[in-house]
C-alpha positions as CSV (number, residue, x, y, z in Angstrom):
1,A,-120.2,-80.4,70.9
2,V,-118.6,-79.1,67.7
3,W,-119.0,-82.4,65.9
4,D,-122.7,-82.4,66.9
5,G,-123.1,-79.0,65.2
6,A,-123.0,-76.6,68.1
7,D,-123.2,-73.0,67.1
8,A,-120.9,-71.8,69.9
9,V,-118.7,-72.9,72.7
10,M,-118.3,-70.8,75.9
11,L,-115.6,-69.9,78.3
12,S,-116.6,-68.4,81.6
13,G,-114.4,-68.7,84.6
14,E,-110.9,-68.5,83.1
15,A,-111.9,-65.8,80.7
16,A,-113.6,-63.7,83.3
17,S,-111.5,-64.1,86.4
18,G,-108.6,-66.4,85.6
19,R,-104.9,-65.6,85.0
20,Y,-104.9,-66.5,81.3
21,P,-108.0,-65.2,79.5
22,C,-106.3,-64.7,76.1
23,E,-104.7,-68.1,76.2
24,S,-107.9,-69.8,77.1
25,V,-109.7,-68.1,74.2
26,M,-107.0,-69.1,71.7
27,A,-107.1,-72.7,73.0
28,E,-110.9,-72.8,72.6
29,A,-110.8,-71.3,69.1
30,D,-108.0,-73.7,68.0
31,A,-109.9,-76.7,69.4
32,A,-113.1,-75.7,67.6
33,L,-111.3,-75.2,64.3
34,E,-109.4,-78.5,64.6
35,A,-112.6,-80.4,65.5
36,E,-114.4,-78.9,62.4
37,S,-111.4,-79.7,60.1
38,V,-111.3,-83.4,61.1
39,K,-115.0,-84.2,61.4
40,H,-115.1,-85.7,57.9
41,L,-112.3,-88.1,58.8
42,L,-114.4,-89.7,61.6
43,V,-116.7,-91.4,59.2
44,P,-115.8,-95.1,59.2
45,Q,-113.8,-95.6,56.0
46,V,-111.9,-98.7,54.9
47,F,-110.4,-98.7,51.5
48,D,-108.1,-101.2,49.8
49,D,-105.5,-98.5,49.0
50,Y,-105.6,-97.0,52.5
51,V,-102.2,-95.7,53.8
52,V,-101.4,-95.1,57.4
53,D,-100.0,-91.6,56.6
54,E,-103.4,-90.4,55.5
55,A,-104.2,-89.9,59.2
56,N,-101.5,-87.4,59.5
57,K,-103.5,-84.4,58.4
58,P,-101.8,-81.0,58.7
59,R,-103.3,-78.8,61.4
60,E,-105.8,-76.2,60.2
61,L,-104.5,-72.8,61.1
62,D,-106.8,-70.4,59.1
63,D,-109.1,-69.2,61.8
64,S,-111.4,-67.5,59.2
65,K,-112.6,-71.1,58.3
66,R,-113.9,-71.6,61.9
67,R,-117.7,-71.8,61.9
68,T,-118.2,-72.4,65.6
69,K,-118.4,-69.2,67.6
70,V,-116.2,-68.7,70.7
71,V,-118.1,-67.0,73.6
72,A,-116.0,-65.5,76.4
73,S,-117.3,-64.1,79.7
74,L,-115.8,-60.8,80.7
75,G,-114.9,-60.1,84.3
76,P,-112.2,-58.4,86.4
77,S,-109.3,-60.0,84.7
78,S,-110.4,-59.5,81.2
79,W,-112.4,-56.3,80.8
80,S,-109.6,-53.8,80.5
81,D,-109.2,-51.8,77.2
82,E,-106.0,-53.7,76.4
83,M,-107.4,-57.2,77.2
84,I,-110.6,-56.8,75.2
85,Q,-108.5,-56.1,72.1
86,K,-106.3,-59.1,72.8
87,M,-109.2,-61.4,73.3
88,I,-110.8,-60.3,70.0
89,L,-107.5,-61.0,68.3
90,A,-107.3,-64.4,70.1
91,G,-110.6,-65.5,68.5
92,T,-113.5,-64.3,70.7
93,D,-116.7,-63.9,68.6
94,I,-119.1,-63.1,71.4
95,F,-118.5,-61.4,74.8
96,R,-120.8,-62.3,77.7
97,L,-121.0,-59.7,80.5
98,N,-121.2,-61.6,83.7
99,C,-123.5,-59.9,86.2
100,S,-121.9,-61.6,89.1
101,H,-118.8,-59.5,88.5
102,R,-120.6,-56.2,88.0
103,R,-119.7,-53.2,90.0
104,G,-121.1,-49.7,89.5
105,G,-120.6,-48.5,85.9
106,D,-118.5,-51.5,84.7
107,F,-120.9,-52.5,81.9
108,E,-121.4,-49.0,80.8
109,R,-117.6,-48.6,80.5
110,V,-116.9,-52.1,78.9
111,Y,-119.6,-52.2,76.2
112,P,-118.2,-49.1,74.2
113,L,-114.7,-50.7,74.4
114,I,-116.0,-53.9,72.8
115,R,-117.7,-51.8,70.0
116,K,-114.6,-49.7,69.5
117,H,-112.1,-52.6,69.2
118,S,-114.5,-54.6,67.0
119,K,-114.7,-51.6,64.6
120,E,-111.0,-50.9,64.7
121,L,-110.0,-54.5,64.0
122,G,-112.7,-55.0,61.4
123,V,-114.1,-58.0,63.3
124,N,-117.8,-58.6,64.0
125,V,-118.2,-59.2,67.7
């Protein structure tokens, strides 16, 4: 999807109700960044001076270069004050509030937490 120019990739089940929401966000953000950083290498190229070591590109680690947005669904395992902050730091760009997990007042409590941590961390979410 990233190579085809997707604007975003989404996590739902693991981010909302799984045991490892932050880890899944980090993995998705890393995968998107890596896919973006090697896309130009996928063009068929054959040169007379080609060296096999050219394929050993260092992994891109600067997350600020990632253009593809990471969307994470929030749910019972990820909408705590502490977890929202961790998920933003892990690379979440957009939070999706999943209505199937909603209980009375959950969204009203969670939305201000997203805004608070976004502002504190200086990250647009």
